[in-house]
N, C-alpha and C positions, 0 to 999 in steps of 0.2 A: 192330667190327662183324661178326654172323653172314652167311653165306652168303644169298644171296638164296630159295636152293632150301629152304635149310633154315628160313627162316622162312616161306615159301609154305607148307610142309607143316604146320608148326605150326599157322597160322593158318587152314589147311583144315578140320585136325582139330577145332581148337576151335570153328571156326565150326559144322561139321557137327554137332557133338555139343549144342551150345546150340541150333541150330535144332531137332535130333531132340527136345531135351526140350519145348522151347517146342510142337512139335508133338504131341508124348503130352498135356501140359497142355488144349491147346486141344481134343482131339478129347476127352478125359475131358470138360472142359465141354460140348460139342456132347449130349452124352448128354442132360443136362439142361433144354438151350435150343438152339433153331434159330438164336440170334439171327445178324446180318447179320455183326456186328462180329466174332464167332467165325469165319466164312466167311472174311470177308475176310484174318482171321490168317494164315488156311490157306493161300490164295495170298500173302501176303506171305513166307510163309517157301519157297515154290516160287520166287517172283522171285527172293527172296536167294539161294538158292542158284546161279541163272542169271547175278546179278550177279556171285559171287565166282566163275565161272568165267571171264566175260570178262576179268574184273579182273585173275585171276591171269595170263591171256595177255597181257593188253597190259602190265602191269609186267614180265614177262619179256620182252616184244619189245627193250622198254628197256632192262633190265638186258643183254640181249645186245646193242643199239646201242651202248653205254655199255661194256661189257668187250672188245667185239671191235673198236672204235672203228670202227663203220660205219653207213651211214645206212640198209641192210636188212638187219635183225637175224636174221628168219625165212628172208631167201634165204641168210644167211650160214650158220645153223645148216645148213641143207638140205645145203649143198654141203658141209661137214665131216662130215654124216653120209653123204652119196654116196660120198667120197673114203674113209669110215671102214669103207662095205660093209656098215653095219647098215641094211639095206633095209627089214625089219621095222619096226624104229623111224620110220624117215623116213615110212612108209608110215602108221603108228598117228599121228603126228604128224600129218602133212598132213591127216588125216581129222579128227582133233581142230582144226584149225587152219581148215578150212573150216566145221566145227560153231560155230566160235565167229564166223567172220564170217557166219553165217547168223543166232546169236543177235543180233547186232549191228547188220545189213543187212537181212533177212529174202531173199524170194527175186529169186535173182539166177544169177549162174555158181556160186557157191561151193553153193548149194541144189540147183541141175541137176546137181553135181558129185557130191554125197549122192545123192540121188534114184537117180541111176544104176547107183549101187552099195551100194543099200540093204540087199539083202541079207547083204552081207559086211561090214555093220557090226556094230560090240557096242554100239549104242547107237541111239536108235528115233529116226526121221526122221517129221513129217509130211507125209505124204503127198498130191500135190492133189488135190483133191476132200474128203480127211480134212477133220474140223472138231474132233475130238477125240481123246487119245491113250488116254483112258480114259472114256466117257461114263457120266455119272453123277458122276464126280468133283469134286466143288465145291472141291475145293484147285488144279484144274488153272488154268495162265495159260496165254495165249495167246503160246506159243512152236512154231515149227518144230521143234525140237528138245527133244527131253525130257531136262531137267535133273534128273535124281537125284543122290544121295549117292551112285552108281554113278560116273556120269559126270564129277562132279567129282573124285573119288579118282582117275580114268583121267588128267585132264588135269593133276594133281599128280604124277602118276607118269611122266607124258610132260613132263612138265617137269626132274625130277628127272634122268631116264635121259639126255635129251638134253643136260643141263648136263655130266653125269658124262664122257659122249665127247667134248663140246666140251673140257674141263678137260684129258683127256689129249691134245687136239693144241695146246691155248692153255693153258697151264699158268698162265697171267696171269689169267684168268677166274674171276672169283670166285664 
């Protein structure tokens, strides 16, 4: 079987391309009709991106636990990243981990941590009191993290980079 990171990268690329094509067709159809089903399709496409990002991280955690023979895959990965001195990668991974937690659980400690450093993040967090990322965007779904193609790609890149560092220390990690 191929490595998780290779498969997740292919999955993300395939899914994002398929969603991009569906989005283009739907936007074109909206030029002729304002049907509710078309608006729901645009929202479904946005929601699918959030599901993809959450799924990628959740499955990566299981892969870490299995490959590193541990109960806390992300905790073990964080230790490896610390030991290897790759603080930039660790911080990017931590930020994405927090964002995934916010997507899964909503407001809480992870959300508060992201709000505290919102200006330094490469992705958007809906701040307290904000109702929309882009008012008037009919495709927007109710999430506290804006999950666009770049966010999904960041998740995939972080998973690949973290895996690469772990494989240097634990060659048995697939």
